[in-house]
C-alpha positions in Angstrom: -16.2 -80.0 -85.9 -16.0 -78.0 -89.2 -14.8 -75.0 -87.0 -11.9 -77.1 -85.8 -11.1 -78.0 -89.4 -11.3 -74.3 -90.3 -8.9 -73.5 -87.5 -6.5 -76.3 -88.6 -6.4 -75.0 -92.2 -6.2 -71.3 -91.1 -3.0 -72.0 -89.1 -1.2 -73.4 -92.2 1.1 -71.4 -94.5 -1.0 -69.9 -97.3 0.0 -72.4 -100.0 -0.8 -75.4 -97.9 -4.0 -73.8 -96.7 -5.1 -73.3 -100.3 -4.2 -76.9 -101.2 -6.0 -78.5 -98.3 -9.0 -76.2 -98.7 -9.3 -77.4 -102.3 -8.8 -81.0 -101.2 -11.4 -80.6 -98.5 -14.0 -79.2 -101.0 -13.3 -82.1 -103.4 -13.7 -84.7 -100.7 -16.9 -83.0 -99.5 -18.5 -83.3 -103.0 -17.9 -87.1 -102.9 -19.0 -87.5 -99.3 -21.7 -84.9 -98.8 -23.6 -86.6 -96.0 -20.4 -87.5 -94.1 -19.2 -85.7 -90.9 -16.1 -83.5 -90.9 -14.0 -84.3 -87.9 -10.5 -84.3 -86.5 -9.0 -87.8 -86.0 -5.4 -88.7 -85.4 -4.7 -85.0 -85.3 -5.8 -84.5 -88.9 -9.0 -83.3 -90.5 -11.1 -85.8 -92.3 -14.5 -87.3 -92.9 -16.3 -90.1 -91.2 -19.5 -92.0 -92.0 -22.7 -90.5 -90.6 -24.1 -91.9 -87.4 -22.8 -92.5 -83.9 -20.6 -95.4 -84.9 -19.5 -93.9 -88.3 -16.0 -95.0 -89.2 -13.3 -92.8 -90.6 -13.3 -92.7 -94.4 -10.4 -90.4 -95.2 -8.2 -87.8 -93.7 -5.6 -85.2 -94.8 -2.8 -83.3 -93.2 0.0 -80.8 -93.7 3.6 -81.3 -92.7 6.7 -79.2 -93.0 7.6 -80.3 -96.6 4.4 -82.0 -97.9 0.8 -82.7 -97.5 -0.9 -86.1 -97.3 -4.1 -87.9 -98.0 -4.9 -90.9 -95.8 -7.8 -93.4 -96.3 -7.5 -94.7 -92.7 -6.6 -98.2 -94.1 -3.2 -99.7 -94.8 -4.6 -101.7 -97.8 -6.0 -99.0 -100.1 -2.9 -97.1 -101.3 -0.9 -100.3 -102.3 -3.8 -101.2 -104.7 -3.5 -97.9 -106.7 -1.0 -96.6 -109.1 -0.3 -93.2 -107.5 2.7 -92.3 -109.6 4.3 -89.7 -109.7 3.4 -89.2 -106.0 5.3 -90.7 -103.1 3.3 -93.2 -101.1 3.4 -95.2 -97.9 1.1 -98.0 -96.9 -1.2 -95.5 -95.3 -1.2 -92.5 -97.6 -0.2 -90.5 -100.6 2.0 -87.4 -100.3 1.8 -84.3 -102.4 2.8 -80.6 -102.4 0.8 -77.5 -102.9 2.7 -77.0 -106.2 1.6 -80.5 -107.4 -1.8 -81.3 -105.9 -3.5 -84.7 -106.2 -5.7 -85.1 -109.3 -9.4 -85.4 -108.6 -9.5 -88.8 -110.4 -6.9 -90.2 -107.9 -8.8 -88.7 -104.9 -12.1 -90.2 -106.2 -10.4 -93.6 -106.7 -9.1 -93.6 -103.2 -12.5 -92.7 -101.7 -14.3 -95.3 -103.8 -12.0 -98.1 -102.7 -12.3 -97.0 -99.1 -16.1 -96.8 -99.3 -16.2 -100.3 -100.9 -14.0 -101.6 -98.1 -16.3 -100.1 -95.4 -19.4 -101.5 -97.2 -17.7 -104.9 -97.0 -17.4 -104.6 -93.3 -13.6 -103.9 -93.1 
């Protein structure tokens, strides 16, 4: 699946490709044993194993990029200011990428949620 993720990123405008490549690398450092995949038409990482659940995904759109923890309860728990949010994700632009601390916090909450069986 990493080849599909490579193709997804390669098809983006240069600024979005750079932003998502950096985000991908950051997520990979936090989830080194997880599997890169495409789910819901976006790249992401799922737990290892045949029944591994999705942990986090990211995507590019016409005017922004987004990070999505595959749970509608994670983002409302976090202060994501100054970024726009929805129940399912946090939006950013290549000019204003997400800080590593915020990405790590989102991943940590999602991992705790998965560990609790949700």
